[in-house]
MMTF fields as JSON, N, C-alpha, C and O atoms, coordinates in Angstrom:
{
  "mmtfVersion": "1.0.0",
  "mmtfProducer": "UNKNOWN",
  "numBonds": 451,
  "numAtoms": 452,
  "numGroups": 113,
  "numChains": 1,
  "numModels": 1,
  "chainsPerModel": [1],
  "groupsPerChain": [113],
  "chainIdList": ["A"],
  "bondAtomList": [4, 2, 8, 6, 12, 10, 16, 14, 20, 18, 24, 22, 28, 26, 32, 30, 36, 34, 40, 38, 44, 42, 48, 46, 52, 50, 56, 54, 60, 58, 64, 62, 68, 66, 72, 70, 76, 74, 80, 78, 84, 82, 88, 86, 92, 90, 96, 94, 100, 98, 104, 102, 108, 106, 112, 110, 116, 114, 120, 118, 124, 122, 128, 126, 132, 130, 136, 134, 140, 138, 144, 142, 148, 146, 152, 150, 156, 154, 160, 158, 164, 162, 168, 166, 172, 170, 176, 174, 180, 178, 184, 182, 188, 186, 192, 190, 196, 194, 200, 198, 204, 202, 208, 206, 212, 210, 216, 214, 220, 218, 224, 222, 228, 226, 232, 230, 236, 234, 240, 238, 244, 242, 248, 246, 252, 250, 256, 254, 260, 258, 264, 262, 268, 266, 272, 270, 276, 274, 280, 278, 284, 282, 288, 286, 292, 290, 296, 294, 300, 298, 304, 302, 308, 306, 312, 310, 316, 314, 320, 318, 324, 322, 328, 326, 332, 330, 336, 334, 340, 338, 344, 342, 348, 346, 352, 350, 356, 354, 360, 358, 364, 362, 368, 366, 372, 370, 376, 374, 380, 378, 384, 382, 388, 386, 392, 390, 396, 394, 400, 398, 404, 402, 408, 406, 412, 410, 416, 414, 420, 418, 424, 422, 428, 426, 432, 430, 436, 434, 440, 438, 444, 442, 448, 446],
  "bondOrderList": [1, 1, 1, 1, 1, 1, 1, 1, 1, 1, 1, 1, 1, 1, 1, 1, 1, 1, 1, 1, 1, 1, 1, 1, 1, 1, 1, 1, 1, 1, 1, 1, 1, 1, 1, 1, 1, 1, 1, 1, 1, 1, 1, 1, 1, 1, 1, 1, 1, 1, 1, 1, 1, 1, 1, 1, 1, 1, 1, 1, 1, 1, 1, 1, 1, 1, 1, 1, 1, 1, 1, 1, 1, 1, 1, 1, 1, 1, 1, 1, 1, 1, 1, 1, 1, 1, 1, 1, 1, 1, 1, 1, 1, 1, 1, 1, 1, 1, 1, 1, 1, 1, 1, 1, 1, 1, 1, 1, 1, 1, 1, 1],
  "groupList": [{"groupName": "MET", "atomNameList": ["N", "CA", "C", "O"], "elementList": ["N", "C", "C", "O"], "formalChargeList": [0, 0, 0, 0], "bondAtomList": [1, 0, 2, 1, 3, 2], "bondOrderList": [1, 1, 2], "singleLetterCode": "M", "chemCompType": "L-PEPTIDE LINKING"}, {"groupName": "LYS", "atomNameList": ["N", "CA", "C", "O"], "elementList": ["N", "C", "C", "O"], "formalChargeList": [0, 0, 0, 0], "bondAtomList": [1, 0, 2, 1, 3, 2], "bondOrderList": [1, 1, 2], "singleLetterCode": "K", "chemCompType": "L-PEPTIDE LINKING"}, {"groupName": "GLU", "atomNameList": ["N", "CA", "C", "O"], "elementList": ["N", "C", "C", "O"], "formalChargeList": [0, 0, 0, 0], "bondAtomList": [1, 0, 2, 1, 3, 2], "bondOrderList": [1, 1, 2], "singleLetterCode": "E", "chemCompType": "L-PEPTIDE LINKING"}, {"groupName": "VAL", "atomNameList": ["N", "CA", "C", "O"], "elementList": ["N", "C", "C", "O"], "formalChargeList": [0, 0, 0, 0], "bondAtomList": [1, 0, 2, 1, 3, 2], "bondOrderList": [1, 1, 2], "singleLetterCode": "V", "chemCompType": "L-PEPTIDE LINKING"}, {"groupName": "ALA", "atomNameList": ["N", "CA", "C", "O"], "elementList": ["N", "C", "C", "O"], "formalChargeList": [0, 0, 0, 0], "bondAtomList": [1, 0, 2, 1, 3, 2], "bondOrderList": [1, 1, 2], "singleLetterCode": "A", "chemCompType": "L-PEPTIDE LINKING"}, {"groupName": "TYR", "atomNameList": ["N", "CA", "C", "O"], "elementList": ["N", "C", "C", "O"], "formalChargeList": [0, 0, 0, 0], "bondAtomList": [1, 0, 2, 1, 3, 2], "bondOrderList": [1, 1, 2], "singleLetterCode": "Y", "chemCompType": "L-PEPTIDE LINKING"}, {"groupName": "ILE", "atomNameList": ["N", "CA", "C", "O"], "elementList": ["N", "C", "C", "O"], "formalChargeList": [0, 0, 0, 0], "bondAtomList": [1, 0, 2, 1, 3, 2], "bondOrderList": [1, 1, 2], "singleLetterCode": "I", "chemCompType": "L-PEPTIDE LINKING"}, {"groupName": "ASN", "atomNameList": ["N", "CA", "C", "O"], "elementList": ["N", "C", "C", "O"], "formalChargeList": [0, 0, 0, 0], "bondAtomList": [1, 0, 2, 1, 3, 2], "bondOrderList": [1, 1, 2], "singleLetterCode": "N", "chemCompType": "L-PEPTIDE LINKING"}, {"groupName": "HIS", "atomNameList": ["N", "CA", "C", "O"], "elementList": ["N", "C", "C", "O"], "formalChargeList": [0, 0, 0, 0], "bondAtomList": [1, 0, 2, 1, 3, 2], "bondOrderList": [1, 1, 2], "singleLetterCode": "H", "chemCompType": "L-PEPTIDE LINKING"}, {"groupName": "LEU", "atomNameList": ["N", "CA", "C", "O"], "elementList": ["N", "C", "C", "O"], "formalChargeList": [0, 0, 0, 0], "bondAtomList": [1, 0, 2, 1, 3, 2], "bondOrderList": [1, 1, 2], "singleLetterCode": "L", "chemCompType": "L-PEPTIDE LINKING"}, {"groupName": "SER", "atomNameList": ["N", "CA", "C", "O"], "elementList": ["N", "C", "C", "O"], "formalChargeList": [0, 0, 0, 0], "bondAtomList": [1, 0, 2, 1, 3, 2], "bondOrderList": [1, 1, 2], "singleLetterCode": "S", "chemCompType": "L-PEPTIDE LINKING"}, {"groupName": "THR", "atomNameList": ["N", "CA", "C", "O"], "elementList": ["N", "C", "C", "O"], "formalChargeList": [0, 0, 0, 0], "bondAtomList": [1, 0, 2, 1, 3, 2], "bondOrderList": [1, 1, 2], "singleLetterCode": "T", "chemCompType": "L-PEPTIDE LINKING"}, {"groupName": "GLN", "atomNameList": ["N", "CA", "C", "O"], "elementList": ["N", "C", "C", "O"], "formalChargeList": [0, 0, 0, 0], "bondAtomList": [1, 0, 2, 1, 3, 2], "bondOrderList": [1, 1, 2], "singleLetterCode": "Q", "chemCompType": "L-PEPTIDE LINKING"}, {"groupName": "ASP", "atomNameList": ["N", "CA", "C", "O"], "elementList": ["N", "C", "C", "O"], "formalChargeList": [0, 0, 0, 0], "bondAtomList": [1, 0, 2, 1, 3, 2], "bondOrderList": [1, 1, 2], "singleLetterCode": "D", "chemCompType": "L-PEPTIDE LINKING"}, {"groupName": "GLY", "atomNameList": ["N", "CA", "C", "O"], "elementList": ["N", "C", "C", "O"], "formalChargeList": [0, 0, 0, 0], "bondAtomList": [1, 0, 2, 1, 3, 2], "bondOrderList": [1, 1, 2], "singleLetterCode": "G", "chemCompType": "PEPTIDE LINKING"}, {"groupName": "ARG", "atomNameList": ["N", "CA", "C", "O"], "elementList": ["N", "C", "C", "O"], "formalChargeList": [0, 0, 0, 0], "bondAtomList": [1, 0, 2, 1, 3, 2], "bondOrderList": [1, 1, 2], "singleLetterCode": "R", "chemCompType": "L-PEPTIDE LINKING"}, {"groupName": "PHE", "atomNameList": ["N", "CA", "C", "O"], "elementList": ["N", "C", "C", "O"], "formalChargeList": [0, 0, 0, 0], "bondAtomList": [1, 0, 2, 1, 3, 2], "bondOrderList": [1, 1, 2], "singleLetterCode": "F", "chemCompType": "L-PEPTIDE LINKING"}, {"groupName": "PRO", "atomNameList": ["N", "CA", "C", "O"], "elementList": ["N", "C", "C", "O"], "formalChargeList": [0, 0, 0, 0], "bondAtomList": [1, 0, 2, 1, 3, 2], "bondOrderList": [1, 1, 2], "singleLetterCode": "P", "chemCompType": "L-PEPTIDE LINKING"}, {"groupName": "CYS", "atomNameList": ["N", "CA", "C", "O"], "elementList": ["N", "C", "C", "O"], "formalChargeList": [0, 0, 0, 0], "bondAtomList": [1, 0, 2, 1, 3, 2], "bondOrderList": [1, 1, 2], "singleLetterCode": "C", "chemCompType": "L-PEPTIDE LINKING"}],
  "groupTypeList": [0, 1, 2, 3, 1, 4, 5, 6, 7, 1, 8, 1, 9, 10, 7, 3, 11, 9, 4, 9, 12, 12, 6, 13, 14, 9, 10, 14, 0, 10, 6, 10, 13, 3, 15, 14, 16, 14, 15, 14, 15, 4, 1, 7, 3, 17, 13, 15, 6, 11, 2, 13, 16, 9, 8, 5, 3, 17, 15, 3, 1, 6, 2, 3, 3, 18, 15, 13, 13, 9, 3, 2, 2, 6, 6, 10, 11, 6, 2, 15, 4, 4, 8, 11, 14, 9, 15, 14, 13, 14, 1, 6, 16, 3, 10, 13, 3, 2, 4, 4, 3, 15, 6, 10, 11, 14, 2, 15, 14, 2, 1, 3, 6],
  "groupIdList": [1, 2, 3, 4, 5, 6, 7, 8, 9, 10, 11, 12, 13, 14, 15, 16, 17, 18, 19, 20, 21, 22, 23, 24, 25, 26, 27, 28, 29, 30, 31, 32, 33, 34, 35, 36, 37, 38, 39, 40, 41, 42, 43, 44, 45, 46, 47, 48, 49, 50, 51, 52, 53, 54, 55, 56, 57, 58, 59, 60, 61, 62, 63, 64, 65, 66, 67, 68, 69, 70, 71, 72, 73, 74, 75, 76, 77, 78, 79, 80, 81, 82, 83, 84, 85, 86, 87, 88, 89, 90, 91, 92, 93, 94, 95, 96, 97, 98, 99, 100, 101, 102, 103, 104, 105, 106, 107, 108, 109, 110, 111, 112, 113],
  "secStructList": [7, 3, 3, 3, 3, 3, 3, 3, 7, 4, 4, 4, 2, 2, 2, 2, 2, 2, 2, 2, 6, 6, 1, 6, 6, 7, 7, 7, 7, 3, 3, 3, 3, 3, 3, 3, 7, 7, 6, 6, 6, 6, 1, 1, 7, 6, 6, 7, 3, 3, 3, 6, 6, 3, 3, 3, 3, 3, 3, 3, 3, 3, 3, 3, 3, 3, 7, 4, 4, 4, 2, 2, 2, 2, 2, 2, 2, 2, 2, 2, 2, 2, 7, 7, 1, 1, 6, 6, 7, 3, 3, 3, 3, 3, 3, 3, 7, 7, 7, 7, 5, 7, 6, 6, 6, 7, 7, 5, 1, 4, 4, 4, 7],
  "xCoordList": [166.372, 164.996, 164.12, 164.551, 162.889, 161.928, 160.614, 160.301, 159.859, 158.498, 157.569, 157.74, 156.589, 155.579, 154.289, 153.803, 153.733, 152.446, 151.466, 151.752, 150.314, 149.279, 147.972, 147.575, 147.315, 145.991, 145.01, 145.07, 144.099, 143.201, 141.751, 141.485, 140.834, 139.427, 139.222, 139.851, 138.329, 138.083, 137.634, 138.041, 136.812, 136.277, 137.324, 137.043, 138.508, 139.59, 140.601, 141.554, 140.41, 141.39, 141.602, 142.746, 140.543, 140.695, 141.465, 142.346, 141.139, 141.851, 143.343, 144.179, 143.665, 145.067, 145.777, 146.901, 145.144, 145.758, 146.05, 147.154, 145.08, 145.285, 146.393, 147.176, 146.468, 147.518, 148.894, 149.86, 148.994, 150.285, 150.77, 151.975, 149.854, 150.241, 150.913, 151.555, 150.782, 151.402, 152.86, 153.543, 153.338, 154.717, 155.676, 155.597, 156.584, 157.605, 158.546, 159.02, 158.813, 159.727, 159.048, 159.691, 157.754, 157.024, 156.659, 155.979, 157.106, 156.946, 155.647, 155.262, 154.968, 153.713, 153.349, 154.043, 152.24, 151.783, 150.938, 150.431, 150.791, 149.926, 148.81, 148.993, 147.654, 146.481, 145.897, 145.773, 145.541, 144.89, 143.689, 143.733, 142.618, 141.499, 141.843, 142.194, 141.741, 142.081, 140.989, 140.125, 141.026, 140.11, 140.863, 141.798, 140.451, 141.122, 140.408, 139.243, 141.11, 140.536, 141.635, 142.815, 141.234, 142.156, 141.708, 141.132, 141.974, 141.632, 140.148, 139.755, 139.308, 137.862, 137.307, 136.135, 138.114, 137.738, 136.516, 135.845, 136.211, 135.136, 133.764, 132.889, 133.55, 132.272, 131.148, 130.051, 131.407, 130.337, 130.473, 129.908, 131.202, 131.419, 130.293, 130.03, 129.612, 128.468, 128.804, 127.975, 130.0, 130.338, 131.252, 132.072, 131.117, 131.957, 131.586, 130.47, 132.522, 132.344, 132.393, 133.301, 131.435, 131.419, 131.766, 131.099, 132.8, 133.214, 133.484, 134.235, 132.88, 133.097, 132.907, 133.661, 131.914, 131.549, 132.576, 132.49, 133.536, 134.502, 134.209, 133.807, 134.409, 134.092, 135.371, 136.351, 135.335, 136.467, 135.978, 134.807, 136.884, 136.573, 137.283, 138.479, 136.562, 137.221, 138.097, 137.701, 139.269, 140.211, 140.902, 140.719, 141.685, 142.53, 143.967, 144.298, 144.828, 146.259, 146.956, 146.8, 147.716, 148.518, 149.973, 150.443, 150.681, 152.101, 152.877, 152.551, 153.905, 154.757, 156.202, 156.602, 156.987, 158.43, 159.064, 158.765, 159.941, 160.455, 161.893, 162.445, 162.469, 163.778, 163.626, 162.553, 164.686, 164.659, 164.224, 163.529, 164.629, 164.339, 162.863, 162.463, 162.048, 160.624, 159.74, 158.547, 160.298, 159.493, 158.653, 157.444, 159.251, 158.506, 157.401, 156.313, 157.659, 156.626, 155.465, 154.304, 155.772, 154.732, 153.907, 152.678, 154.567, 153.861, 152.93, 151.755, 153.437, 152.608, 151.466, 150.384, 151.7, 150.64, 149.522, 148.346, 149.88, 148.865, 148.13, 146.903, 148.886, 148.289, 147.26, 146.173, 147.606, 146.717, 145.491, 144.367, 145.702, 144.606, 143.668, 142.504, 144.14, 143.317, 142.647, 141.822, 142.984, 142.499, 141.018, 140.567, 140.277, 138.89, 138.724, 137.754, 139.673, 139.568, 138.85, 138.715, 138.39, 137.683, 138.598, 139.592, 138.253, 139.014, 138.944, 137.892, 140.057, 140.073, 140.471, 140.223, 141.085, 141.544, 142.595, 142.728, 143.341, 144.323, 145.682, 145.874, 146.629, 148.009, 148.958, 148.6, 150.171, 151.235, 152.461, 152.836, 153.079, 154.298, 155.381, 155.093, 156.629, 157.764, 158.787, 159.143, 159.257, 160.25, 161.382, 161.199, 162.547, 163.662, 163.428, 162.872, 163.859, 163.826, 165.271, 166.06, 165.615, 166.999, 167.367, 168.512, 166.415, 166.727, 165.481, 164.352, 165.722, 164.649, 165.178, 166.314, 164.362, 164.762, 163.64, 162.487, 163.983, 163.013, 163.076, 164.103, 161.993, 161.965, 162.26, 162.98, 161.714, 161.865, 163.292, 163.678, 164.094, 165.458, 166.563, 167.728, 166.188, 167.19, 167.882, 168.766, 167.49, 168.072, 167.842, 166.861, 168.793, 168.709, 168.976, 169.651, 168.433, 168.71, 167.666, 166.551, 168.062, 167.139, 166.612, 165.513, 167.354, 166.879, 165.63, 164.927, 165.355, 164.158, 162.888, 161.856, 162.978, 161.79, 161.715, 160.783],
  "yCoordList": [204.046, 204.458, 203.5, 202.917, 203.352, 202.471, 203.219, 204.179, 202.749, 203.223, 202.034, 200.982, 202.216, 201.201, 201.697, 202.78, 200.89, 201.2, 200.13, 198.935, 200.571, 199.631, 199.997, 201.162, 199.005, 199.166, 198.493, 197.282, 199.286, 198.768, 199.167, 199.993, 198.563, 198.941, 200.319, 200.671, 201.091, 202.46, 202.511, 203.406, 201.574, 201.618, 201.299, 201.425, 200.892, 200.607, 201.742, 201.642, 202.817, 203.907, 204.533, 204.749, 204.826, 205.439, 204.529, 204.988, 203.24, 202.285, 202.264, 202.286, 202.221, 202.161, 203.461, 203.433, 204.589, 205.888, 206.027, 206.415, 205.716, 205.823, 204.899, 205.268, 203.708, 202.761, 203.243, 203.141, 203.77, 204.264, 205.474, 205.652, 206.297, 207.48, 207.111, 207.961, 205.877, 205.421, 204.994, 204.715, 204.942, 204.489, 205.662, 206.647, 205.543, 206.571, 206.612, 205.573, 207.802, 207.961, 208.012, 208.31, 207.725, 207.814, 209.271, 209.88, 209.826, 211.262, 211.632, 212.801, 210.681, 210.987, 209.939, 208.936, 210.193, 209.278, 210.057, 211.134, 209.515, 210.097, 209.111, 207.897, 209.652, 208.826, 209.226, 210.413, 208.237, 208.477, 207.56, 206.406, 208.068, 207.215, 206.599, 207.303, 205.285, 204.576, 203.566, 203.303, 203.007, 201.931, 200.95, 201.323, 199.706, 198.687, 197.36, 197.303, 196.292, 194.957, 193.987, 194.229, 192.896, 191.831, 190.54, 190.538, 189.449, 188.136, 187.986, 187.331, 188.596, 188.473, 189.327, 189.191, 190.198, 191.065, 191.928, 192.376, 192.17, 193.07, 192.649, 193.501, 191.384, 190.928, 190.954, 191.427, 190.455, 190.311, 191.255, 190.996, 192.329, 193.27, 194.291, 194.914, 194.485, 195.395, 196.859, 197.586, 197.304, 198.723, 198.943, 199.861, 198.117, 198.259, 199.51, 200.018, 199.983, 201.156, 200.682, 199.945, 201.094, 200.692, 201.899, 202.932, 201.765, 202.8, 202.125, 201.152, 202.634, 202.079, 200.566, 199.856, 200.076, 198.663, 197.795, 196.568, 198.409, 197.674, 197.933, 199.035, 196.922, 197.034, 197.201, 196.481, 198.163, 198.434, 198.47, 198.744, 198.191, 198.245, 199.453, 199.635, 200.293, 201.442, 200.991, 200.143, 201.565, 201.28, 202.58, 203.619, 202.502, 203.607, 203.144, 202.029, 204.004, 203.698, 204.566, 205.787, 203.934, 204.618, 204.504, 203.425, 205.627, 205.631, 206.222, 207.296, 205.499, 205.939, 205.776, 204.695, 206.839, 206.744, 206.796, 207.687, 205.834, 205.703, 205.189, 204.776, 205.234, 204.617, 203.104, 202.563, 202.433, 200.976, 200.254, 199.24, 200.77, 200.087, 200.133, 199.417, 200.95, 201.041, 200.165, 200.024, 199.587, 198.88, 197.766, 197.723, 196.88, 195.734, 196.177, 195.6, 197.194, 197.692, 198.306, 198.116, 199.036, 199.643, 198.563, 198.634, 197.572, 196.479, 195.763, 195.563, 195.38, 194.629, 195.481, 194.964, 196.778, 197.682, 197.783, 197.681, 197.982, 198.055, 196.731, 196.691, 195.666, 194.331, 194.068, 193.555, 194.417, 194.2, 195.117, 194.665, 196.404, 197.379, 197.263, 197.649, 196.743, 196.645, 195.281, 195.089, 194.348, 192.972, 192.85, 193.355, 192.174, 191.807, 190.297, 189.759, 189.615, 188.177, 187.769, 186.578, 188.738, 188.452, 188.639, 189.361, 187.985, 188.152, 189.614, 190.244, 190.149, 191.532, 192.525, 193.72, 192.07, 192.987, 193.959, 195.061, 193.573, 194.482, 193.858, 192.655, 194.72, 194.287, 195.359, 196.534, 194.94, 195.848, 195.559, 194.403, 196.622, 196.501, 197.389, 198.467, 196.923, 197.688, 197.857, 196.897, 199.103, 199.421, 200.243, 200.924, 200.17, 201.022, 202.441, 202.632, 203.429, 204.831, 205.261, 205.214, 205.674, 206.045, 207.432, 207.667, 208.356, 209.724, 210.4, 210.033, 211.401, 212.248, 213.674, 213.903, 214.625, 216.035, 216.867, 216.761, 217.698, 218.652, 219.893, 220.568, 220.187, 221.263, 222.62, 223.426, 222.888, 224.226, 224.565, 225.734, 223.557, 223.838, 223.224, 223.608, 222.274, 221.59, 220.454, 219.803, 220.205, 219.081, 217.787, 217.626, 216.864, 215.569, 214.441, 214.604, 213.289, 212.086, 211.784, 212.305, 210.922, 210.415, 211.504, 211.362, 212.578, 213.642, 214.338, 215.023, 214.165, 214.744, 214.087, 214.741, 212.791, 212.111, 212.26, 211.756],
  "zCoordList": [121.784, 121.91, 121.114, 120.119, 121.572, 120.909, 120.701, 121.406, 119.713, 119.521, 119.724, 119.107, 120.595, 120.844, 120.212, 120.538, 119.298, 118.683, 119.125, 119.052, 119.583, 120.002, 119.327, 119.307, 118.783, 118.192, 119.138, 119.346, 119.715, 120.745, 120.441, 119.568, 121.179, 121.098, 121.715, 122.713, 121.1, 121.567, 123.025, 123.766, 123.435, 124.8, 125.864, 127.056, 125.462, 126.41, 126.521, 127.294, 125.764, 125.742, 127.115, 127.516, 127.836, 129.169, 130.112, 130.839, 130.105, 130.967, 130.657, 131.56, 129.357, 128.942, 129.292, 129.794, 129.038, 129.333, 130.822, 131.201, 131.662, 133.116, 133.591, 134.466, 133.028, 133.411, 132.965, 133.722, 131.739, 131.249, 132.041, 132.223, 132.508, 133.285, 134.6, 135.217, 135.038, 136.283, 136.107, 137.092, 134.876, 134.611, 134.77, 134.037, 135.738, 135.937, 134.742, 134.282, 134.243, 133.126, 131.773, 130.767, 131.736, 130.472, 130.246, 131.071, 129.134, 128.914, 128.21, 128.225, 127.601, 126.938, 125.912, 125.743, 125.226, 124.184, 123.193, 123.506, 122.011, 120.985, 120.691, 120.776, 120.345, 120.071, 118.726, 118.422, 117.926, 116.634, 116.5, 116.927, 115.91, 115.535, 114.191, 113.244, 114.117, 112.889, 112.581, 113.418, 111.396, 111.037, 110.156, 109.447, 110.207, 109.427, 109.546, 109.939, 109.206, 109.352, 109.727, 109.472, 110.329, 110.71, 110.07, 108.983, 110.746, 110.205, 109.934, 108.969, 110.789, 110.639, 109.516, 109.162, 108.952, 107.839, 108.135, 107.205, 109.411, 109.848, 109.35, 109.193, 109.099, 108.554, 109.579, 109.283, 110.77, 111.757, 112.942, 114.005, 112.779, 113.862, 113.873, 112.845, 115.014, 115.035, 114.768, 114.222, 115.14, 114.958, 113.754, 113.756, 112.745, 111.56, 110.763, 110.863, 109.99, 109.138, 107.693, 107.309, 106.905, 105.501, 104.643, 104.71, 103.846, 102.899, 101.57, 101.503, 100.522, 99.179, 99.156, 98.491, 99.871, 99.921, 100.644, 100.593, 101.311, 102.121, 103.583, 103.955, 104.413, 105.839, 106.66, 106.468, 107.574, 108.462, 109.898, 110.163, 110.817, 112.239, 112.834, 112.605, 113.601, 114.229, 115.4, 116.2, 115.481, 116.561, 116.96, 116.326, 118.007, 118.44, 118.337, 118.741, 117.792, 117.747, 118.783, 118.792, 119.643, 120.66, 120.229, 119.87, 120.268, 119.933, 121.106, 121.611, 121.523, 122.621, 122.183, 121.752, 122.29, 122.073, 123.458, 124.254, 123.74, 125.104, 125.116, 124.097, 126.306, 126.52, 126.418, 126.686, 126.035, 125.878, 127.155, 127.087, 128.314, 129.568, 129.968, 130.886, 129.309, 129.635, 128.745, 129.013, 127.709, 126.701, 127.306, 127.079, 128.055, 128.597, 129.54, 129.528, 130.361, 131.273, 130.496, 130.86, 129.436, 128.6, 127.914, 127.903, 127.349, 126.681, 127.654, 127.349, 128.806, 129.757, 130.301, 130.581, 130.452, 130.922, 129.896, 130.246, 128.636, 127.576, 127.459, 127.366, 127.466, 127.334, 128.439, 128.174, 129.651, 130.8, 130.729, 130.952, 130.419, 130.45, 129.256, 129.36, 128.125, 126.913, 126.775, 125.882, 127.634, 127.507, 127.862, 128.89, 126.994, 127.299, 127.266, 127.801, 126.639, 126.488, 125.222, 124.938, 124.462, 123.223, 122.03, 122.099, 120.943, 119.709, 119.279, 119.383, 118.799, 118.348, 119.414, 119.254, 120.506, 121.549, 121.036, 121.57, 120.012, 119.441, 119.263, 119.442, 118.902, 118.654, 119.178, 119.264, 119.524, 119.955, 119.098, 118.899, 118.594, 117.789, 118.396, 118.914, 118.326, 118.843, 117.725, 117.041, 117.551, 116.519, 117.126, 118.136, 116.499, 116.894, 116.374, 115.292, 117.156, 116.736, 116.556, 117.5, 115.365, 115.061, 115.552, 115.937, 115.544, 115.935, 116.48, 116.154, 117.321, 117.84, 117.894, 118.309, 117.479, 117.454, 118.051, 117.632, 119.032, 119.573, 118.689, 118.631, 118.013, 117.03, 117.657, 117.067, 118.849, 119.443, 119.837, 119.797, 120.221, 120.699, 119.835, 119.937, 118.992, 118.185, 118.93, 118.373, 120.19, 120.944, 120.179, 119.453, 120.372, 119.69, 120.645, 121.661, 120.303, 121.076, 122.134, 122.109, 123.07, 124.089, 125.015, 125.55, 125.22, 126.109, 125.563, 126.306, 124.276, 123.657, 124.208, 124.36, 124.502, 125.004, 126.5, 127.125]
}
C-alpha cells in the first residue's frame, strides 16, 4: 500500500477531485487546508497569510491511501488536473504504508482501503 500526498492550489481542488473520482479502484481521499512556504518564501504572493510577522501561502493537502498498482495513475491525474504552468503549482509525495486497520471491524491490510 502507498500514501500519496499532494499539496495544490485551492482553486484546483475541484478539478483534481473530479479527475480522481474517475479512477477505478480508488476508494477515497482526505482533504486538509494547510499553509506554508516554498522557495519563494511567500513574499510576493497576493493571497499570502501573515501570522506573527511570518508569511504563509494557503494550499490544500490531498491524501490518498491506495494499492501499489494505482500510484502512477493517481500521480499523473493529480499532476494533470492541478497544473497551471506557473511556479507554485504544488508537490506530490509518495510513501509506503505499513499497516491499515478498519476501526469498526478490526480488519487489517489492503482490504481496508
